[in-house]
C-alpha positions as CSV (number, residue, x, y, z in Angstrom):
1,X,-20.6,-274.4,78.1
2,X,-22.2,-274.7,75.5
3,X,-22.1,-277.3,72.9
4,X,-19.5,-276.0,69.6
5,X,-21.8,-278.9,67.4
6,X,-25.0,-277.4,68.7
7,X,-24.2,-274.0,67.8
8,X,-22.7,-275.4,64.3
9,X,-25.6,-277.4,63.5
10,X,-28.3,-274.7,63.1
11,X,-25.4,-272.4,61.3
12,X,-25.4,-275.0,58.2
13,X,-29.2,-275.5,58.4
14,X,-29.7,-272.0,57.8
15,X,-26.8,-271.9,55.0
16,X,-28.1,-274.7,53.6
17,X,-32.0,-273.0,53.9
18,X,-30.8,-269.9,51.7
19,X,-28.6,-271.7,49.2
20,X,-31.4,-273.9,48.4
21,X,-33.9,-270.9,48.2
22,X,-31.1,-269.0,46.3
23,X,-30.9,-272.1,43.7
24,X,-34.8,-272.1,43.6
25,X,-35.0,-269.0,42.4
26,X,-32.6,-269.4,39.7
27,X,-33.6,-272.9,38.8
28,X,-37.3,-270.5,37.5
29,X,-34.8,-268.2,35.5
30,X,-32.1,-267.0,33.8
31,X,-29.7,-264.7,35.6
32,X,-27.8,-261.9,33.3
33,X,-26.5,-258.8,33.2
34,X,-27.2,-255.7,32.5
35,X,-25.6,-254.1,29.6
36,X,-24.5,-250.4,27.7
37,X,-23.1,-250.0,24.2
38,X,-19.7,-248.4,25.1
39,X,-17.6,-245.9,22.9
40,X,-13.7,-244.3,23.4
41,X,-12.5,-241.3,21.7
42,X,-8.4,-241.5,21.0
43,X,-6.0,-239.7,19.8
44,X,-4.1,-240.2,16.0
45,X,-1.7,-238.4,17.1
46,X,0.9,-238.2,20.1
47,X,0.9,-235.2,21.9
48,X,0.6,-233.7,25.6
49,X,-2.6,-233.1,26.7
50,X,-3.1,-229.0,27.2
51,X,-6.6,-228.8,28.6
52,X,-9.5,-231.2,29.1
53,X,-12.8,-229.4,28.5
54,X,-15.4,-232.2,30.5
55,X,-15.2,-234.5,33.4
56,X,-16.5,-237.7,34.2
57,X,-20.0,-238.0,34.4
58,X,-21.2,-235.4,31.5
59,X,-23.0,-235.9,28.5
60,X,-21.6,-234.8,25.4
61,X,-22.7,-234.7,21.9
62,X,-21.2,-235.3,18.7
63,X,-18.6,-232.3,17.5
64,X,-18.3,-231.2,21.0
65,X,-14.5,-230.8,22.1
66,X,-13.5,-233.1,24.2
67,X,-9.6,-232.0,24.7
68,X,-6.9,-230.2,22.8
69,X,-2.8,-231.8,22.2
70,X,0.2,-230.0,22.4
71,X,2.1,-230.9,18.7
72,X,5.0,-229.1,18.4
73,X,6.9,-231.4,15.9
74,X,3.6,-231.0,13.5
75,X,3.6,-227.6,14.1
76,X,7.3,-227.9,12.2
77,X,6.1,-230.0,9.7
78,X,3.5,-227.7,8.6
79,X,5.7,-224.3,8.3
80,X,8.0,-227.1,5.9
81,X,5.2,-227.8,3.8
82,X,4.4,-224.2,3.6
83,X,7.8,-223.4,2.4
84,X,8.1,-226.3,-0.2
85,X,4.7,-224.9,-1.8
86,X,5.9,-221.7,-2.1
87,X,9.2,-223.3,-3.8
88,X,7.5,-225.6,-6.0
89,X,4.9,-222.8,-6.7
90,X,7.6,-220.4,-7.7
91,X,9.3,-222.9,-9.8
92,X,5.9,-223.4,-11.6
93,X,5.7,-219.7,-12.2
94,X,8.7,-219.8,-13.8
95,X,8.5,-222.2,-15.9
96,X,5.1,-220.7,-17.2
97,X,6.6,-217.2,-17.7
98,X,9.8,-218.3,-19.5
99,X,12.9,-216.2,-19.9
100,X,12.2,-212.7,-18.4
101,X,13.0,-209.3,-20.0
102,X,17.2,-209.3,-18.8
103,X,17.5,-212.9,-19.7
104,X,16.7,-211.6,-23.5
105,X,18.2,-208.6,-23.5
106,X,21.3,-210.4,-22.6
107,X,20.8,-213.3,-25.1
108,X,20.0,-210.8,-27.5
109,X,23.0,-208.6,-26.5
110,X,25.0,-212.4,-26.6
111,X,23.8,-213.1,-30.2
112,X,25.2,-209.9,-31.4
113,X,28.3,-210.1,-29.7
114,X,28.9,-213.7,-31.5
115,X,27.6,-212.4,-34.9
116,X,30.4,-209.7,-34.8
117,X,33.2,-212.8,-33.9
118,X,32.3,-215.3,-36.3
119,X,32.0,-212.3,-39.5
120,X,35.7,-211.3,-38.3
121,X,36.3,-215.0,-38.3
122,X,35.1,-215.4,-41.4
123,X,37.0,-212.5,-43.5
124,X,39.9,-213.5,-41.8
125,X,39.7,-216.4,-43.3
126,X,38.8,-215.7,-46.5
127,X,41.3,-213.5,-46.6
128,X,43.8,-216.6,-45.3
129,X,42.2,-218.3,-47.9
130,X,43.4,-216.1,-50.6
131,X,46.8,-215.6,-49.7
132,X,47.5,-219.3,-48.9
133,X,46.2,-220.0,-52.2
134,X,48.8,-217.6,-53.9
135,X,51.4,-219.1,-51.2
136,X,51.8,-216.5,-49.2
137,X,50.2,-218.0,-46.5
138,X,52.2,-221.1,-44.0
139,X,49.8,-223.8,-43.7
140,X,49.7,-223.9,-39.6
141,X,48.5,-220.2,-40.2
142,X,46.0,-221.3,-42.5
143,X,45.1,-223.8,-40.5
144,X,44.4,-221.5,-37.0
145,X,42.8,-219.0,-39.3
146,X,40.6,-222.2,-40.6
147,X,40.1,-223.3,-36.7
148,X,38.9,-219.7,-35.4
149,X,36.3,-219.2,-38.5
150,X,34.5,-223.0,-36.9
151,X,34.9,-221.9,-33.0
152,X,33.4,-218.7,-34.1
153,X,30.5,-220.3,-36.3
154,X,29.8,-223.0,-33.8
155,X,29.8,-220.3,-30.9
156,X,27.0,-218.6,-33.3
157,X,24.8,-221.6,-33.5
158,X,24.5,-222.4,-30.2
159,X,23.9,-218.4,-29.5
160,X,21.1,-218.0,-31.7
161,X,19.5,-221.6,-30.6
162,X,19.6,-220.2,-26.8
163,X,18.3,-217.3,-27.8
164,X,15.1,-218.8,-29.9
165,X,14.5,-220.6,-27.2
166,X,14.4,-218.0,-24.7
167,X,11.7,-216.4,-26.9
168,X,9.8,-219.9,-27.4
169,X,9.2,-220.6,-23.7
170,X,10.0,-223.2,-21.6
171,X,9.3,-227.3,-22.7
172,X,6.0,-228.2,-21.8
173,X,7.3,-231.5,-20.6
174,X,9.6,-228.9,-18.0
175,X,6.0,-227.0,-17.2
176,X,4.4,-230.5,-16.5
177,X,7.5,-231.5,-14.1
178,X,7.2,-228.0,-12.1
179,X,3.4,-229.0,-11.9
180,X,3.8,-232.0,-10.7
181,X,6.3,-230.8,-8.0
182,X,3.6,-227.8,-6.8
183,X,0.8,-230.6,-6.8
184,X,2.8,-232.8,-4.6
185,X,3.8,-229.6,-2.3
186,X,0.5,-228.8,-2.2
187,X,-0.3,-232.7,-0.9
188,X,2.2,-232.4,1.5
189,X,1.0,-229.4,3.0
190,X,-2.4,-231.1,2.9
191,X,-1.1,-234.2,5.0
192,X,0.4,-231.3,7.6
193,X,-2.2,-229.5,8.5
194,X,-4.6,-233.0,8.0
195,X,-2.1,-233.7,10.9
196,X,-1.8,-230.4,12.7
197,X,-6.2,-230.6,13.5
198,X,-5.6,-233.9,15.2
199,X,-4.7,-231.6,18.4
200,X,-8.5,-231.4,18.5
201,X,-10.0,-234.9,20.1
202,X,-13.6,-234.3,19.1
203,X,-16.6,-236.3,20.1
204,X,-17.9,-238.7,16.8
205,X,-20.9,-239.7,18.9
206,X,-23.2,-239.1,21.6
207,X,-21.6,-240.1,25.1
208,X,-22.3,-240.2,28.5
209,X,-18.7,-240.0,30.0
210,X,-18.0,-242.0,32.3
211,X,-13.9,-242.3,32.5
212,X,-11.1,-240.5,31.8
213,X,-7.8,-242.1,31.7
214,X,-5.4,-239.3,31.4
215,X,-4.9,-235.4,32.8
216,X,-3.7,-232.3,31.5
217,X,-0.1,-232.0,31.1
218,X,0.3,-236.1,30.6
219,X,1.2,-237.4,27.5
220,X,-1.3,-239.1,24.9
221,X,-0.1,-241.6,22.5
222,X,-2.1,-243.0,19.2
223,X,-4.7,-245.4,20.0
224,X,-4.8,-244.9,23.7
225,X,-8.3,-244.5,24.7
226,X,-8.2,-241.0,26.5
227,X,-12.4,-240.8,27.0
228,X,-14.6,-243.5,27.6
229,X,-18.3,-244.2,28.4
230,X,-22.0,-245.2,27.4
231,X,-24.1,-244.6,24.1
232,X,-27.2,-242.8,25.7
233,X,-30.4,-244.4,25.6
234,X,-28.8,-248.3,24.2
235,X,-29.5,-250.0,27.6
236,X,-30.1,-253.6,27.1
237,X,-29.9,-257.0,29.1
238,X,-28.0,-259.7,28.4
239,X,-28.0,-263.5,28.8
240,X,-26.1,-266.6,28.5
241,X,-28.6,-269.9,27.9
242,X,-27.2,-273.6,27.5
243,X,-28.3,-275.5,24.4
244,X,-30.1,-278.0,26.2
245,X,-32.4,-275.0,27.5
246,X,-32.3,-272.8,24.4
247,X,-35.4,-274.0,23.1
248,X,-37.2,-272.1,25.7
249,X,-36.0,-269.1,23.9
250,X,-37.6,-267.8,20.8
251,X,-36.5,-264.6,18.9
252,X,-38.7,-261.6,18.2
253,X,-40.8,-262.9,22.1
254,X,-41.7,-260.2,24.2
255,X,-40.4,-260.9,27.5
256,X,-40.2,-259.5,31.6
257,X,-37.2,-259.1,33.1
258,X,-36.9,-258.2,37.0
259,X,-34.3,-256.2,38.4
260,X,-33.8,-257.5,41.9
261,X,-31.5,-254.5,43.3
262,X,-34.0,-252.3,42.1
263,X,-37.4,-254.9,42.3
264,X,-38.2,-253.2,38.8
265,X,-39.8,-254.9,36.0
266,X,-38.6,-253.7,32.5
267,X,-40.7,-255.2,29.2
268,X,-38.6,-255.8,26.1
269,X,-38.0,-258.3,23.4
270,X,-35.2,-260.6,21.9
271,X,-33.5,-259.2,19.1
272,X,-31.0,-261.6,18.9
273,X,-30.0,-265.2,19.8
274,X,-26.4,-266.1,18.9
275,X,-23.8,-269.1,19.9
276,X,-21.1,-267.3,21.6
277,X,-17.3,-268.0,20.6
278,X,-16.0,-271.9,20.7
279,X,-14.2,-271.4,23.9
280,X,-17.2,-270.6,25.6
281,X,-18.7,-273.8,25.1
282,X,-19.1,-276.5,28.0
283,X,-16.6,-278.7,28.2
284,X,-16.7,-280.0,31.7
285,X,-19.4,-281.3,34.5
286,X,-21.4,-278.8,35.8
287,X,-24.6,-279.0,37.6
288,X,-27.2,-277.6,35.2
289,X,-24.8,-278.3,32.0
290,X,-24.1,-281.2,29.9
291,X,-20.5,-282.0,28.4
292,X,-19.5,-280.0,25.4
293,X,-23.4,-277.9,25.1
294,X,-23.0,-274.6,22.7
295,X,-24.2,-271.7,24.8
296,X,-26.0,-268.8,23.5
297,X,-25.9,-265.1,24.5
298,X,-29.2,-263.5,24.3
299,X,-30.2,-259.7,23.9
300,X,-32.9,-258.3,24.7
301,X,-34.1,-254.8,24.4
302,X,-36.2,-252.9,27.1
303,X,-39.0,-251.4,25.8
304,X,-38.8,-248.1,28.0
305,X,-35.0,-247.2,26.9
306,X,-35.1,-243.8,28.6
307,X,-36.4,-245.6,32.2
308,X,-33.7,-248.4,31.0
309,X,-30.8,-245.6,31.5
310,X,-31.2,-245.4,35.0
311,X,-30.0,-248.8,36.0
312,X,-26.9,-249.3,37.1
313,X,-24.3,-250.7,34.5
314,X,-23.5,-254.6,34.8
315,X,-26.1,-255.4,37.7
316,X,-28.0,-258.4,38.0
317,X,-31.2,-259.3,35.8
318,X,-33.5,-262.0,36.2
319,X,-35.7,-263.8,32.7
320,X,-38.6,-266.4,33.9
321,X,-37.5,-269.4,32.2
322,X,-41.1,-269.6,30.5
323,X,-40.5,-266.6,28.4
324,X,-43.2,-267.2,26.0
325,X,-43.3,-267.3,22.0
326,X,-45.2,-264.3,21.2
327,X,-44.3,-261.8,18.9
């Protein structure tokens, strides 16, 4: 029989050699990832998806229609807003035009009737006054004639004022109030129409569609990303470097980044070096890092962005530790 220890020993040596070679490779280079600028399109209104016009893998451009939603509640609000605008406009027009011809005729007829009643009451009161002065009328009858005269006079005054107001037109305060109501109704309609226009999901940037999260017939909620993908020609390389080794990296340096899976090399430029948030700092013991070391993110933009566009997202890349300081 074979001795198990004799079999395990060579395997351990092979694993040690592979690990050592891999570690040696990483000792001479920083390891990073291929990144792209991502973008997502959402809806502002809740609605059911009626139609999706793109598919995963498509390249869409700014202004392209991605999907159409069904918004029955918004459609009803638009109809209501049209009714409110129509009513407010009619009120404002009526205030501007003032009384109609028929209304003026009615007021004039009312004025003439009040004038006749007043004239009759005035004559009756004069006769009653003369008879009362000659003691030919009882005080009660005189008081009744006087009350009728005063009532007819008040009725004539009221009718005269009403007719004069109708001829003069509506007060400017009333016109301003109806104008404000009309403007408010127009704003409500505009708001409803803007909401109704949100039934179309429009691309605001060029994008390579990677993921479509919903299907036709499903309900889309506000803020939920329906379409997500990458901005074309936005590939860059991301590396994280500890504080103890950041001196090897210089902003503006021209560097060469290697892609292990495709065995390609890309020339690029270090555009930013920024400290990562506090939670990324090293606070425990690591073989290569010191305690409480800050960690920095390095962003490298490739010179040939079109060639880099074909790289796989999030694949590993290597940056030699002696990156140089040329600008």
